C-alpha positions as CSV (number, residue, x, y, z in Angstrom):
1,M,-51.5,-67.6,25.3
2,R,-49.3,-66.5,22.4
3,L,-51.3,-65.1,19.5
4,K,-50.3,-66.2,16.0
5,K,-49.6,-63.3,13.7
6,S,-51.4,-63.5,10.4
7,P,-49.5,-63.0,7.1
8,A,-51.5,-59.8,6.5
9,F,-50.4,-58.5,9.9
10,R,-46.7,-59.3,9.2
11,F,-47.0,-57.7,5.8
12,G,-48.5,-54.6,7.4
13,L,-45.5,-54.3,9.9
14,F,-43.1,-54.8,7.0
15,M,-44.8,-52.0,5.0
16,R,-44.8,-49.6,7.9
17,A,-41.1,-50.3,8.5
18,A,-40.4,-49.8,4.9
19,R,-42.2,-46.5,4.8
20,I,-40.3,-45.3,7.9
21,L,-37.0,-46.4,6.2
22,W,-38.0,-44.7,3.0
23,V,-38.7,-41.4,4.9
24,L,-35.4,-41.6,6.7
25,I,-33.6,-42.2,3.4
26,A,-35.5,-39.5,1.6
27,T,-34.8,-37.0,4.5
28,A,-31.1,-37.8,4.5
29,S,-31.0,-37.5,0.7
30,H,-32.8,-34.2,0.8
31,L,-30.4,-32.8,3.4
32,F,-27.4,-34.1,1.4
33,C,-28.7,-32.6,-1.8
34,Q,-29.6,-29.4,-0.1
35,R,-26.0,-29.1,1.2
36,S,-24.5,-30.0,-2.1
37,A,-26.5,-27.3,-3.7
38,I,-25.0,-24.6,-1.5
39,A,-21.5,-25.9,-0.7
40,G,-18.9,-28.3,-2.1
41,A,-18.0,-31.7,-0.7
42,G,-14.9,-30.5,1.1
43,D,-14.5,-30.4,4.8
44,T,-14.2,-26.9,6.2
45,S,-14.7,-27.8,9.8
46,W,-11.0,-27.7,10.5
47,M,-10.8,-24.2,9.1
48,L,-13.5,-23.0,11.4
49,K,-11.7,-24.6,14.3
50,A,-8.3,-23.2,13.3
51,K,-9.7,-19.7,12.7
52,Y,-6.8,-18.2,10.7
53,G,-3.9,-19.0,8.4
54,I,-1.1,-17.5,6.4
55,F,-0.8,-16.7,2.7
56,M,2.5,-16.9,0.9
57,H,2.6,-15.0,-2.3
58,Y,5.5,-17.1,-3.5
59,Q,5.7,-16.0,-7.2
60,Y,8.8,-15.1,-9.2
61,R,7.8,-11.5,-9.9
62,I,7.1,-10.9,-6.2
63,L,10.5,-12.4,-5.3
64,L,12.1,-9.9,-7.8
65,G,10.2,-7.0,-6.1
66,Y,7.5,-6.4,-8.7
67,S,3.7,-6.2,-8.0
68,F,0.7,-4.0,-8.6
69,A,2.0,-1.6,-6.0
70,T,5.3,-1.0,-7.9
71,K,6.2,0.8,-11.1
72,P,6.7,-1.0,-13.3
73,S,4.4,-3.8,-12.1
74,F,6.0,-6.6,-14.1
75,P,9.6,-7.5,-14.7
76,D,11.0,-7.8,-18.2
77,P,10.7,-11.5,-19.1
78,L,14.4,-11.5,-19.8
79,Q,15.0,-10.9,-16.1
80,M,13.5,-14.2,-15.2
81,T,15.7,-17.3,-15.8
82,A,15.5,-21.0,-15.0
83,A,18.8,-20.8,-13.1
84,Q,17.6,-18.0,-10.9
85,W,14.2,-19.6,-10.4
86,N,15.7,-22.8,-9.3
87,Q,18.1,-21.0,-7.0
88,F,15.2,-19.3,-5.3
89,V,13.2,-22.5,-4.9
90,D,16.2,-24.5,-3.7
91,G,16.9,-21.8,-1.0
92,F,13.5,-22.0,0.6
93,D,14.0,-23.2,4.2
94,V,10.9,-25.5,4.7
95,K,11.9,-26.7,8.2
96,E,12.4,-23.2,9.6
97,F,9.3,-21.9,7.8
98,A,7.2,-24.8,9.3
99,H,8.6,-23.9,12.7
100,Q,7.5,-20.2,12.2
101,M,4.0,-21.3,11.3
102,A,3.7,-23.7,14.2
103,E,5.0,-21.0,16.6
104,A,2.4,-18.6,15.2
105,N,-0.4,-21.1,15.8
106,A,-1.4,-20.9,12.1
107,G,-4.1,-23.4,11.0
108,W,-3.1,-23.4,7.4
109,V,-0.7,-21.9,4.8
110,I,-2.0,-21.0,1.3
111,F,1.1,-21.3,-0.9
112,C,1.5,-20.5,-4.6
113,V,2.3,-23.4,-6.8
114,D,2.6,-21.0,-9.7
115,D,2.0,-17.4,-10.7
116,C,-1.0,-16.2,-12.7
117,Y,1.0,-14.3,-15.3
118,F,4.2,-16.0,-16.2
119,G,3.5,-19.6,-15.3
120,W,6.6,-20.4,-13.2
121,Q,5.9,-23.6,-11.2
122,C,7.7,-24.4,-7.9
123,A,7.3,-28.1,-8.5
124,P,7.9,-30.5,-11.4
125,N,5.0,-31.2,-13.7
126,Q,5.5,-33.4,-16.7
127,A,2.2,-32.6,-18.3
128,F,3.0,-28.9,-18.1
129,S,6.4,-29.5,-19.6
130,D,5.1,-31.7,-22.3
131,Y,2.5,-29.3,-23.5
132,T,4.6,-26.1,-23.3
133,G,7.8,-27.5,-24.6
134,Y,9.9,-26.5,-21.6
135,V,12.2,-29.2,-20.4
136,P,11.9,-30.3,-16.8
137,G,13.7,-27.8,-14.5
138,E,13.3,-25.0,-17.0
139,K,9.9,-23.5,-16.2
140,C,9.0,-26.0,-13.5
141,S,11.5,-26.1,-10.7
142,R,13.7,-29.2,-10.2
143,R,12.8,-29.2,-6.5
144,D,9.3,-30.2,-5.5
145,L,8.8,-27.4,-3.0
146,I,5.1,-28.2,-2.5
147,L,5.9,-31.8,-1.4
148,D,8.7,-30.6,0.9
149,L,6.4,-28.0,2.4
150,A,3.5,-30.4,2.9
151,D,5.7,-32.8,4.8
152,A,7.3,-30.1,7.0
153,L,4.0,-28.4,7.7
154,N,2.0,-31.6,8.3
155,A,4.6,-32.7,10.8
156,K,3.8,-29.5,12.8
157,G,0.1,-29.9,12.5
158,V,-0.3,-27.1,10.0
159,K,-2.3,-27.8,6.8
160,L,-1.2,-26.7,3.3
161,I,-3.6,-25.3,0.7
162,C,-2.3,-24.8,-2.8
163,Y,-2.8,-21.6,-4.7
164,S,-2.9,-22.2,-8.5
165,A,-3.7,-20.2,-11.6
166,V,-3.7,-23.3,-13.8
167,L,-7.4,-23.1,-14.6
168,N,-7.1,-19.8,-16.4
169,G,-3.8,-18.0,-16.0
170,Y,-0.4,-17.5,-17.6
171,M,-1.5,-14.7,-20.0
172,K,1.9,-13.0,-20.1
173,E,3.8,-16.1,-21.3
174,P,3.0,-16.8,-25.0
175,K,4.8,-20.1,-25.1
176,V,2.8,-21.4,-22.2
177,S,-0.5,-20.1,-23.5
178,A,0.2,-21.7,-26.9
179,G,1.1,-25.0,-25.3
180,L,-2.1,-25.0,-23.3
181,K,-4.1,-24.1,-26.5
182,D,-5.1,-20.8,-25.2
183,D,-4.7,-19.6,-28.7
184,G,-8.2,-18.4,-29.7
185,P,-9.4,-14.8,-29.8
186,P,-8.0,-12.3,-27.3
187,R,-9.3,-13.1,-23.9
188,G,-8.7,-9.8,-22.0
189,E,-5.8,-8.4,-20.0
190,Y,-6.5,-10.9,-17.2
191,N,-8.0,-13.7,-19.4
192,D,-11.2,-12.5,-17.9
193,R,-13.6,-12.1,-20.9
194,I,-13.7,-15.3,-22.8
195,P,-13.6,-18.8,-21.3
196,P,-10.7,-21.1,-22.2
197,S,-11.2,-23.3,-25.2
198,A,-12.3,-27.0,-24.7
199,E,-8.8,-28.2,-25.5
200,S,-7.3,-25.7,-23.2
201,R,-9.6,-26.8,-20.4
202,K,-8.5,-30.4,-21.0
203,R,-4.8,-29.6,-20.9
204,R,-5.1,-27.4,-17.9
205,L,-6.9,-30.1,-16.0
206,E,-4.3,-32.6,-16.9
207,V,-1.7,-30.4,-15.3
208,L,-3.9,-30.1,-12.2
209,K,-4.5,-33.8,-12.1
210,E,-0.8,-34.6,-12.0
211,Y,-0.4,-32.4,-8.9
212,C,-3.5,-33.8,-7.2
213,L,-2.5,-37.4,-7.7
214,R,1.0,-36.7,-6.4
215,Y,0.1,-34.8,-3.3
216,Q,-3.1,-36.7,-2.4
217,D,-4.1,-35.9,1.2
218,K,-0.8,-34.2,2.0
219,I,-2.5,-31.0,0.9
220,A,-5.8,-29.9,2.3
221,G,-7.2,-28.0,-0.7
222,W,-6.9,-25.5,-3.5
223,W,-7.4,-21.8,-4.0
224,F,-7.8,-21.2,-7.8
225,D,-7.1,-17.8,-9.2
226,I,-8.8,-15.8,-12.0
227,T,-11.9,-17.9,-12.6
228,G,-15.0,-16.5,-14.2
229,V,-18.5,-17.8,-13.3
230,D,-19.0,-19.3,-16.7
231,F,-15.4,-20.4,-17.6
232,Y,-15.9,-24.1,-16.9
233,K,-19.7,-24.4,-17.5
234,D,-19.3,-26.5,-20.6
235,E,-18.6,-30.3,-20.6
236,P,-16.4,-32.2,-20.8
237,N,-13.8,-30.9,-18.4
238,G,-16.1,-28.4,-16.7
239,W,-16.7,-27.5,-13.1
240,W,-17.6,-31.1,-12.0
241,M,-14.4,-32.4,-13.5
242,I,-12.4,-29.9,-11.4
243,S,-14.2,-31.2,-8.3
244,S,-13.6,-34.8,-9.3
245,T,-9.9,-34.2,-10.1
246,V,-9.3,-32.6,-6.7
247,R,-11.5,-34.9,-4.6
248,T,-10.6,-38.2,-6.2
249,A,-7.1,-37.5,-4.8
250,N,-8.4,-36.2,-1.5
251,P,-12.1,-36.4,-0.8
252,A,-11.9,-33.9,2.0
253,S,-10.2,-31.2,-0.1
254,V,-11.6,-27.7,0.2
255,I,-11.9,-25.5,-2.9
256,A,-12.1,-21.7,-3.5
257,F,-12.4,-19.8,-6.7
258,S,-11.2,-16.3,-7.0
259,Y,-13.6,-14.2,-9.0
260,G,-12.5,-10.6,-9.3
261,H,-16.0,-9.1,-9.4
262,N,-17.1,-10.5,-6.0
263,M,-14.6,-12.1,-3.7
264,Q,-17.4,-13.5,-1.5
265,T,-19.3,-15.2,-4.2
266,C,-19.9,-18.9,-4.7
267,V,-18.6,-19.5,-8.3
268,R,-20.1,-22.9,-8.8
269,Q,-22.7,-24.3,-6.4
270,G,-21.7,-27.7,-5.1
271,V,-18.1,-27.3,-6.0
272,D,-16.5,-24.5,-4.0
273,D,-16.5,-24.7,-0.2
274,Y,-15.1,-21.3,0.9
275,T,-14.8,-17.9,-0.6
276,A,-11.5,-16.6,-2.1
277,G,-11.8,-13.4,-0.1
278,D,-8.9,-11.7,-1.9
279,T,-7.9,-8.1,-1.6
280,W,-5.5,-5.8,-3.5
281,S,-5.2,-2.8,-1.2
282,K,-5.1,-1.8,2.4
283,Q,-8.5,-2.8,3.8
284,D,-11.0,-1.2,6.2
285,L,-11.0,-4.1,8.6
286,K,-14.3,-2.9,10.2
287,R,-16.0,-3.3,6.9
288,L,-14.3,-6.6,5.8
289,T,-16.4,-8.9,7.9
290,P,-19.0,-11.7,7.3
291,N,-21.9,-9.6,8.5
292,R,-21.1,-6.6,6.2
293,L,-19.9,-8.6,3.2
294,P,-21.6,-12.0,3.6
295,A,-20.6,-15.1,1.7
296,Q,-23.0,-16.3,-0.9
297,Q,-24.9,-19.6,-1.2
298,G,-23.9,-20.7,2.3
299,I,-20.2,-21.4,1.7
300,L,-17.6,-20.5,4.3
301,W,-16.7,-16.8,4.6
302,H,-13.0,-16.2,4.1
303,G,-11.1,-12.9,4.2
304,K,-7.6,-12.5,2.9
305,I,-5.4,-9.4,3.5
306,Y,-1.8,-8.4,3.3
307,C,-0.2,-6.9,6.4
308,G,3.0,-5.4,4.9
309,N,3.2,-1.8,3.8
310,V,3.7,-2.5,0.0
311,Y,1.8,-5.5,-1.3
312,H,1.4,-9.3,-0.8
313,G,4.7,-10.6,0.4
314,Q,6.4,-7.2,0.1
315,G,7.3,-4.4,2.4
316,D,9.6,-3.2,5.2
317,A,7.0,-2.4,7.9
318,N,3.6,-3.5,9.1
319,Q,0.6,-1.5,7.9
320,F,-1.9,-2.5,10.6
321,T,-1.5,-2.3,14.4
322,D,-1.6,-5.5,16.4
323,Q,-5.0,-4.5,17.9
324,E,-6.5,-3.9,14.5
325,L,-5.6,-7.5,13.4
326,I,-6.6,-9.0,16.7
327,D,-10.0,-7.3,16.5
328,W,-10.5,-8.3,12.9
329,I,-9.7,-12.0,13.4
330,N,-11.9,-12.2,16.5
331,T,-14.8,-10.3,14.8
332,C,-14.7,-12.5,11.7
333,N,-14.5,-15.7,13.8
334,S,-17.4,-14.6,16.0
335,Q,-19.5,-14.1,12.8
336,G,-18.6,-17.5,11.4
337,G,-15.7,-16.6,9.2
338,V,-12.1,-17.4,8.8
339,C,-9.1,-15.2,8.0
340,T,-5.8,-15.5,6.0
341,L,-3.1,-13.0,6.6
342,D,0.0,-12.2,4.5
343,W,3.3,-10.7,5.7
344,P,6.5,-9.8,3.8
345,F,9.1,-12.6,3.5
346,D,12.7,-13.0,2.6
347,P,12.9,-14.1,-1.1
348,K,16.2,-16.0,-0.4
349,T,14.9,-18.2,2.5
350,G,11.1,-17.9,2.3
351,L,11.0,-17.0,6.0
352,L,8.7,-14.2,7.2
353,K,10.7,-11.0,7.9
354,D,11.4,-10.4,11.6
355,F,9.1,-7.4,12.0
356,G,6.2,-9.3,10.4
357,F,6.8,-12.5,12.3
358,D,7.0,-10.7,15.6
359,Q,3.7,-9.1,14.9
360,L,2.2,-12.4,13.9
361,K,3.3,-14.0,17.1
362,R,1.8,-11.2,19.2
363,V,-1.5,-11.5,17.3
364,A,-1.5,-15.2,17.7
365,Q,-0.9,-15.0,21.4
366,A,-3.7,-12.5,21.9
367,T,-6.2,-14.4,19.8
368,K,-5.3,-17.6,21.5
369,A,-5.8,-16.0,24.9
370,M,-9.2,-14.7,23.9
371,G,-10.2,-18.2,22.7
372,A,-10.0,-17.7,19.0
373,R,-8.2,-21.1,18.7
């Protein structure tokens, strides 16, 4: 005999089911919020799987042979011309470069859209040109090198992350600084003491937005240079607008902020996904590891070194042995971190120099054989 369920009984079942559903929703919400509090919304799983990538310090002053390791460190601004900049950018061999990266088993390339001092862009940007008064092709290159690179690298299964100093850079270019309304009190030698003004934040984010909307998911993320922990704390156009600008275009984008006082810090909880990990001198690779210098707030540990004997992108020899690099990559990977390495390249073609590329291939082969990829 089938018993008839009373309304009270059915209501009780409904309430128990509702409570279970509420618990599941609350648990999921808690876990999501907890994750959001310690890491951004970007997907770093592919970085962990890929283990290592390459950094290209493609900046005008570097191409001319200037850096912190040279004297003088900066060129005379008169040495830098639109004609020469476009010649450099036009000469970059994206197809052969992508072939190099695929042969080296690189998971990603971090490539400079601009430089932090003089503002030269290797892609067109109308917002930048409108604000600064430079005509298209004058400060921003005619060629969209980033778009060409993204297409060539993606075709080889290598992801592209864009370096940019747009959030705070260009301190050695008065016309650019004025156009971006960075015209308040002196902000320090590296724009590192006083945050950008509200209007400057607005204009800088409009430049960034143009790039993001153009490239969409052709690029995998951003590495932002020279960002103080309080530089975008005010609204509107604060930290969350940076995240929205980047992730509206590509929800999976990864973000890192370079903060000079601690390269393993989380600059803004819930926004950055991996650490900048930057270095400016030859490193003790036994010390530069996740266990010894841990990432903060649960974001992905990332170490970034240069392997040439002068500086980022510069040199005529390697400064580390193959085994030192192999051990460093494998140690960092085993401790839950990822690595980005930088070798000297030919300014005319953008290709890694033979001695560096040969070392990279040997390192790639060894780490692959040991299971790093």
